[in-house]
C-alpha positions in Angstrom: 3.9 -5.3 -16.7 4.8 -8.9 -16.9 2.6 -10.7 -19.4 1.8 -13.6 -17.1 -0.8 -11.8 -14.9 -2.8 -8.7 -14.3 -2.3 -6.4 -11.3 -4.0 -7.5 -8.1 -5.0 -4.5 -5.9 -5.6 -5.4 -2.2 -7.2 -2.8 0.0 -6.9 -3.1 3.7 -7.9 0.3 4.9 -6.0 3.3 6.3 -6.2 7.0 5.7 -6.2 6.6 1.9 -9.8 5.3 2.0 -11.1 7.3 5.0 -14.3 9.3 4.9 -14.7 12.1 7.4 -18.1 13.2 8.7 -17.6 16.3 10.8 -15.1 18.8 12.1 -14.4 16.7 15.2 -12.7 14.1 12.9 -15.3 11.4 13.1 -14.4 9.0 10.3 -14.8 5.5 9.0 -12.7 3.6 6.4 -14.9 3.8 3.3 -15.0 2.0 -0.1 -11.7 1.6 -1.9 -10.7 4.7 -3.9 -8.3 2.9 -6.3 -11.0 2.2 -9.0 -12.0 5.9 -9.1 -8.3 7.0 -9.2 -7.6 4.6 -12.1 -10.7 5.7 -14.0 -9.9 9.5 -13.7 -6.3 8.9 -14.6 -7.3 6.8 -17.7 -5.4 3.7 -16.5 -5.9 0.9 -19.0 -4.0 -1.9 -17.4 -5.8 -5.1 -16.5 -6.4 -5.3 -12.7 -8.6 -6.9 -10.1 -9.6 -5.4 -6.8 -10.0 -7.3 -3.5 -11.2 -5.2 -0.6 -9.7 -7.4 2.1 -10.5 -5.3 5.2 -11.3 -1.8 6.2 -9.1 -1.0 9.2 -7.0 1.8 10.5 -3.5 0.4 10.5 -3.1 1.1 14.2 -5.9 -1.4 14.8 -4.2 -4.1 12.7 -2.9 -7.2 14.4 -0.9 -10.3 13.6 -4.0 -12.1 12.4 -4.6 -9.4 9.9 -1.1 -9.6 8.6 -1.4 -13.4 8.3 -4.6 -12.9 6.3 -2.8 -10.4 4.0 0.1 -12.7 3.5 -2.1 -15.7 2.8 -4.0 -13.7 0.2 -0.8 -12.7 -1.5 0.6 -16.2 -1.4 -2.6 -17.7 -2.9 -3.1 -15.1 -5.6 -2.6 -16.1 -9.2 -1.2 -12.6 -9.9 2.5 -12.0 -9.6 2.2 -8.2 -9.3 0.3 -7.0 -6.2 -0.4 -3.4 -5.0 -1.7 -3.1 -1.4 -3.2 0.1 -0.1 -2.6 0.3 3.6 -2.6 2.8 6.5 0.8 4.5 6.9 1.3 4.0 10.7 2.0 0.2 10.5 2.7 -0.3 6.7 6.3 -1.0 7.4 5.4 -3.8 9.8 3.1 -5.4 7.3 5.7 -5.2 4.5 8.2 -7.0 6.8 5.5 -9.7 7.5 5.3 -10.3 3.7 9.0 -10.8 3.1 10.0 -14.1 1.7 7.0 -14.6 -0.6 8.6 -16.0 -3.7 8.0 -15.0 -7.3 5.8 -11.9 -6.6 6.4 -8.2 -6.6 4.4 -6.6 -3.8 4.2 -2.9 -3.3 2.4 -1.2 -0.4 1.4 2.4 -0.4 -0.9 4.7 1.6 -1.5 8.4 2.1 -1.1 11.1 4.7 -4.4 12.6 3.6 -7.5 10.7 2.3 -7.8 10.3 -1.4 -11.2 12.0 -1.2 -9.5 15.3 0.0 -8.7 17.9 -2.6 -5.1 18.1 -1.5 -3.8 14.6 -1.0 -0.7 12.5 -1.8 -2.9 9.4 -2.4 -3.2 9.8 -6.2 0.6 10.3 -6.6 1.4 7.4 -4.3 -1.0 5.0 -6.1 0.5 6.0 -9.4 4.1 5.5 -8.1 3.2 2.2 -6.6 1.4 1.0 -9.7 4.5 1.7 -11.8 6.8 0.1 -9.2 4.7 -3.1 -9.1 5.0 -3.4 -12.9 8.8 -2.8 -13.1 10.5 -4.0 -9.9 11.9 -7.5 -9.5 10.1 -9.9 -7.1 10.2 -8.7 -3.5 8.3 -6.4 -1.1 8.5 -2.7 -1.3 6.9 0.5 0.0 6.1 3.4 -2.3 5.8 6.7 -0.4 6.9 10.3 -0.9 8.1 9.7 -4.5 10.5 7.0 -3.4 10.6 3.2 -3.4 11.9 1.5 -0.2 12.6 -2.2 0.2 10.8 -3.9 3.2 12.8 -3.8 6.4 14.7 -0.7 5.3 12.1 2.0 6.0 10.1 3.6 8.7 7.6 6.4 9.1 8.9 9.6 10.6 5.6 10.9 12.1 7.1 14.3 13.0 8.4 15.0 9.5 5.3 13.3 8.0 7.3 11.2 5.6 9.0 7.8 5.2 12.8 7.5 5.5 15.5 4.9 5.2 16.5 3.1 8.4 20.1 3.7 9.1 22.2 0.6 9.3 23.5 0.0 12.8 25.9 -2.8 11.9 29.5 -2.1 11.1 31.5 -4.0 8.5 
């Protein structure tokens, strides 16, 4: 990681932090799971946690994205990890483009981190490594891949993220 700052972890909600109460899928977005994941994994890097909001990403709006952007712009840290719901993570990543001098990586999960079988732990690990090693810019870390903002979308049917095919001809 760059020596000039620690990692800033922003949590904004999404499936990664969901807590389910019954078989009818009643849930709420709970406490951030990143500290527990880092502790279990033996992570020793210096980080700070800011639980910015607890929203399902389908409920996020432009004001929420403005708040996330302002938090990133005002942060002293130059490496930022954002846990986010997967449904609109790509839109938030695009709203963060143009922030200079910072490496921002968004990640989420298809199943809550509290579930026994989840992609959350892997995605957080991948995103943490990406935030420490990529040049400044905005990225998504999902499905073992790193995507630049504006070049990725969620394929709900396939339950994965994929590159957006370029429609321009050269």
